Backbone as JSON Lines, residues from 0, in Angstrom:
{"i":0,"aa":"X","n":[0.92,-1.12,-0.09],"ca":[-0.04,0.16,0.11],"c":[0.82,1.26,-0.1]}
{"i":1,"aa":"X","n":[0.42,2.28,-0.68],"ca":[1.25,3.43,-0.55],"c":[0.35,4.69,-0.31]}
{"i":2,"aa":"X","n":[0.96,5.53,0.08],"ca":[0.92,6.93,0.42],"c":[0.51,8.05,-0.69]}
{"i":3,"aa":"X","n":[1.11,7.5,-1.58],"ca":[1.13,8.45,-2.59],"c":[0.02,9.16,-3.18]}
{"i":4,"aa":"X","n":[0.05,10.37,-3.94],"ca":[-1.36,10.81,-3.97],"c":[-1.74,10.73,-5.36]}
{"i":5,"aa":"X","n":[-3.1,10.16,-6.56],"ca":[-3.08,9.8,-7.48],"c":[-2.91,11.05,-8.21]}
{"i":6,"aa":"X","n":[-2.2,11.01,-9.48],"ca":[-1.61,12.03,-10.14],"c":[-3.0,12.33,-11.04]}
{"i":7,"aa":"X","n":[-2.45,14.01,-11.44],"ca":[-3.66,14.84,-12.19],"c":[-4.11,14.17,-12.94]}
{"i":8,"aa":"X","n":[-3.21,13.25,-13.99],"ca":[-3.86,12.23,-15.03],"c":[-5.03,11.44,-14.77]}
{"i":9,"aa":"X","n":[-4.38,10.59,-13.65],"ca":[-5.38,9.6,-13.0],"c":[-7.22,10.08,-12.66]}
{"i":10,"aa":"X","n":[-6.71,11.57,-11.59],"ca":[-8.06,12.03,-11.56],"c":[-8.46,12.48,-12.04]}
{"i":11,"aa":"X","n":[-7.98,12.94,-13.54],"ca":[-9.01,13.3,-14.79],"c":[-9.38,12.25,-15.53]}
{"i":12,"aa":"X","n":[-8.71,10.95,-15.64],"ca":[-9.21,9.91,-16.23],"c":[-10.12,9.36,-15.42]}
{"i":13,"aa":"X","n":[-9.96,9.38,-14.3],"ca":[-10.95,8.39,-13.48],"c":[-12.36,9.19,-13.19]}
{"i":14,"aa":"X","n":[-12.25,10.54,-13.22],"ca":[-13.45,11.19,-13.21],"c":[-14.55,11.48,-14.85]}
{"i":15,"aa":"X","n":[-13.56,11.0,-15.83],"ca":[-13.97,11.0,-17.49],"c":[-14.58,9.69,-17.27]}
{"i":16,"aa":"X","n":[-14.27,8.52,-17.05],"ca":[-14.72,7.1,-16.77],"c":[-15.57,7.12,-16.47]}
{"i":17,"aa":"X","n":[-16.09,7.73,-15.22],"ca":[-16.86,7.75,-14.58],"c":[-18.05,8.36,-15.1]}
{"i":18,"aa":"X","n":[-18.21,9.51,-15.53],"ca":[-19.42,10.29,-15.7],"c":[-19.53,9.5,-17.58]}
{"i":19,"aa":"X","n":[-18.76,9.14,-18.24],"ca":[-18.78,8.1,-19.8],"c":[-19.87,7.38,-19.19]}
{"i":20,"aa":"X","n":[-19.42,6.42,-17.9],"ca":[-20.07,5.13,-17.75],"c":[-21.35,5.55,-17.18]}
{"i":21,"aa":"X","n":[-21.65,6.56,-16.45],"ca":[-23.16,6.97,-15.96],"c":[-24.23,7.01,-17.53]}
{"i":22,"aa":"X","n":[-23.25,8.17,-18.41],"ca":[-24.04,8.38,-19.64],"c":[-24.51,7.12,-20.26]}
{"i":23,"aa":"X","n":[-23.31,5.95,-20.63],"ca":[-23.24,4.91,-21.4],"c":[-24.01,3.94,-20.79]}
{"i":24,"aa":"X","n":[-24.47,3.99,-19.27],"ca":[-25.16,3.09,-18.8],"c":[-26.76,3.33,-18.5]}
{"i":25,"aa":"X","n":[-27.12,4.7,-19.1],"ca":[-28.82,5.15,-19.13],"c":[-29.09,5.23,-20.27]}
{"i":26,"aa":"X","n":[-28.14,5.29,-21.31],"ca":[-28.51,5.45,-23.0],"c":[-27.55,4.37,-23.72]}
{"i":27,"aa":"X","n":[-28.62,3.96,-24.64],"ca":[-27.61,3.01,-25.48],"c":[-26.7,4.21,-26.69]}
{"i":28,"aa":"X","n":[-25.59,3.58,-26.62],"ca":[-24.61,4.19,-27.3],"c":[-24.98,5.48,-28.51]}
{"i":29,"aa":"X","n":[-25.84,4.23,-29.68],"ca":[-26.34,4.71,-30.57],"c":[-27.3,5.8,-30.49]}
{"i":30,"aa":"X","n":[-28.29,5.82,-29.59],"ca":[-29.2,6.88,-29.12],"c":[-28.4,8.26,-28.84]}
{"i":31,"aa":"X","n":[-27.26,8.5,-28.05],"ca":[-26.61,9.8,-27.84],"c":[-26.18,10.17,-29.32]}
{"i":32,"aa":"X","n":[-26.45,11.25,-29.29],"ca":[-26.43,12.22,-30.72],"c":[-25.14,12.85,-30.68]}
{"i":33,"aa":"X","n":[-24.59,13.54,-29.2],"ca":[-23.84,13.97,-28.88],"c":[-23.58,14.33,-27.31]}
{"i":34,"aa":"X","n":[-22.08,14.07,-26.91],"ca":[-21.55,14.07,-25.55],"c":[-20.41,14.46,-25.47]}
{"i":35,"aa":"X","n":[-20.01,15.38,-24.37],"ca":[-18.59,15.85,-24.29],"c":[-18.83,16.11,-22.98]}
{"i":36,"aa":"X","n":[-17.54,15.49,-22.22],"ca":[-17.52,15.09,-20.77],"c":[-15.93,16.18,-20.69]}
{"i":37,"aa":"X","n":[-15.84,17.2,-20.07],"ca":[-14.47,17.75,-20.04],"c":[-14.37,17.79,-18.63]}
{"i":38,"aa":"X","n":[-13.1,17.3,-18.21],"ca":[-12.71,17.21,-16.38],"c":[-11.23,18.09,-16.61]}
{"i":39,"aa":"X","n":[-11.19,19.46,-15.78],"ca":[-10.35,19.66,-15.5],"c":[-9.74,19.55,-13.99]}
{"i":40,"aa":"X","n":[-8.42,19.19,-13.33],"ca":[-8.12,19.2,-12.15],"c":[-6.86,20.4,-11.92]}
{"i":41,"aa":"X","n":[-7.1,21.47,-11.18],"ca":[-6.02,22.64,-11.43],"c":[-5.85,22.89,-9.39]}
{"i":42,"aa":"X","n":[-4.45,22.9,-8.94],"ca":[-4.52,23.21,-7.55],"c":[-5.5,23.02,-6.7]}
{"i":43,"aa":"X","n":[-5.77,21.39,-6.85],"ca":[-6.86,20.58,-5.99],"c":[-8.18,20.82,-6.44]}
{"i":44,"aa":"X","n":[-8.53,21.72,-7.42],"ca":[-10.02,21.85,-7.59],"c":[-10.36,21.02,-8.63]}
{"i":45,"aa":"X","n":[-11.25,20.02,-8.67],"ca":[-12.09,19.51,-9.86],"c":[-12.95,20.11,-10.55]}
{"i":46,"aa":"X","n":[-12.97,20.42,-11.89],"ca":[-14.03,20.66,-12.48],"c":[-14.72,20.04,-13.52]}
{"i":47,"aa":"X","n":[-15.9,19.24,-13.46],"ca":[-16.44,18.83,-14.64],"c":[-17.47,19.12,-15.36]}
{"i":48,"aa":"X","n":[-17.53,19.47,-16.69],"ca":[-18.71,20.1,-17.23],"c":[-19.25,18.36,-18.24]}
{"i":49,"aa":"X","n":[-20.58,18.72,-18.11],"ca":[-21.21,17.66,-19.39],"c":[-21.95,17.93,-19.57]}
{"i":50,"aa":"X","n":[-21.95,17.91,-21.46],"ca":[-22.58,18.35,-22.28],"c":[-23.24,17.26,-22.91]}
{"i":51,"aa":"X","n":[-24.3,16.9,-23.36],"ca":[-25.43,15.57,-23.43],"c":[-26.65,15.75,-24.35]}
{"i":52,"aa":"X","n":[-26.44,15.74,-25.46],"ca":[-27.39,15.73,-26.39],"c":[-28.02,14.51,-26.42]}
{"i":53,"aa":"X","n":[-29.34,14.01,-26.21],"ca":[-29.95,12.21,-25.76],"c":[-31.19,12.76,-26.46]}
{"i":54,"aa":"X","n":[-32.18,11.32,-26.08],"ca":[-33.2,11.84,-26.47],"c":[-34.19,11.78,-24.55]}
{"i":55,"aa":"X","n":[-35.17,12.41,-24.98],"ca":[-35.77,12.76,-23.49],"c":[-35.81,12.29,-22.3]}
{"i":56,"aa":"X","n":[-36.07,10.75,-22.64],"ca":[-36.16,9.53,-21.44],"c":[-34.9,8.98,-21.28]}
{"i":57,"aa":"X","n":[-34.32,9.02,-20.23],"ca":[-34.36,9.97,-18.7],"c":[-33.81,11.26,-19.38]}
{"i":58,"aa":"X","n":[-34.47,11.98,-18.53],"ca":[-33.69,13.3,-18.74],"c":[-32.54,13.65,-19.03]}
{"i":59,"aa":"X","n":[-32.05,14.15,-20.16],"ca":[-30.65,14.52,-20.32],"c":[-30.0,15.36,-19.47]}
{"i":60,"aa":"X","n":[-30.37,16.44,-18.74],"ca":[-30.36,17.61,-17.46],"c":[-29.76,16.38,-16.3]}
{"i":61,"aa":"X","n":[-30.65,15.4,-16.0],"ca":[-30.49,14.95,-14.78],"c":[-29.57,13.79,-15.06]}
{"i":62,"aa":"X","n":[-29.13,13.26,-15.99],"ca":[-28.48,12.13,-16.53],"c":[-26.62,12.74,-16.5]}
{"i":63,"aa":"X","n":[-26.83,14.12,-16.8],"ca":[-25.46,14.96,-16.99],"c":[-25.07,15.27,-15.38]}
{"i":64,"aa":"X","n":[-26.52,15.7,-14.48],"ca":[-25.95,16.12,-13.24],"c":[-25.25,14.27,-12.01]}
{"i":65,"aa":"X","n":[-26.08,13.33,-12.79],"ca":[-25.64,12.28,-12.17],"c":[-24.55,12.06,-12.53]}
{"i":66,"aa":"X","n":[-23.89,12.37,-14.27],"ca":[-22.63,12.01,-14.88],"c":[-21.46,12.69,-13.84]}
{"i":67,"aa":"X","n":[-21.75,14.37,-13.22],"ca":[-20.77,14.89,-12.9],"c":[-20.65,14.14,-11.73]}
{"i":68,"aa":"X","n":[-22.07,14.04,-10.51],"ca":[-21.69,13.53,-9.27],"c":[-21.1,12.08,-9.78]}
{"i":69,"aa":"X","n":[-20.84,11.07,-10.35],"ca":[-19.95,10.1,-10.66],"c":[-18.69,10.44,-10.45]}
{"i":70,"aa":"X","n":[-18.51,11.43,-11.44],"ca":[-17.22,11.88,-11.64],"c":[-16.23,12.69,-10.15]}
{"i":71,"aa":"X","n":[-17.75,12.87,-9.52],"ca":[-16.9,13.49,-7.96],"c":[-16.38,12.32,-7.13]}
{"i":72,"aa":"X","n":[-17.74,11.35,-7.16],"ca":[-17.58,10.19,-6.35],"c":[-15.83,9.58,-6.77]}
{"i":73,"aa":"X","n":[-15.99,9.43,-8.21],"ca":[-14.65,8.38,-8.47],"c":[-13.45,9.33,-7.71]}
{"i":74,"aa":"X","n":[-13.36,10.17,-8.18],"ca":[-12.05,11.01,-7.39],"c":[-12.14,11.41,-5.8]}
{"i":75,"aa":"X","n":[-13.28,11.21,-5.34],"ca":[-13.33,10.76,-4.15],"c":[-12.51,9.7,-3.65]}
{"i":76,"aa":"X","n":[-12.78,8.65,-4.14],"ca":[-12.44,7.36,-4.21],"c":[-10.71,7.19,-3.96]}
{"i":77,"aa":"X","n":[-10.51,8.07,-4.94],"ca":[-8.78,7.52,-5.62],"c":[-8.4,7.97,-4.17]}
{"i":78,"aa":"X","n":[-8.63,9.14,-3.41],"ca":[-7.77,9.96,-2.43],"c":[-7.78,8.74,-1.24]}
{"i":79,"aa":"X","n":[-9.06,8.51,-1.02],"ca":[-9.55,7.3,-0.08],"c":[-8.57,6.3,-0.06]}
{"i":80,"aa":"X","n":[-8.08,5.6,-1.35],"ca":[-7.78,4.68,-1.5],"c":[-6.17,4.5,-0.87]}
């Protein structure tokens, strides 16, 4: 076990993967017209933006928010490990 903190790259990757995972869990990939997950981690601050153009069910705004929350949770888990 190591006490090393995750790298910025590991943080961004974990957050991106988690956000995209939520989106693709809610919609078939072929139903998603456009999505953009942007993750930045600078000076200890995580910034996650999700743009989603997908069918109305489930509500894309709700799914985008869930994706942001999943990204934040994934980063929290990295720091707890």
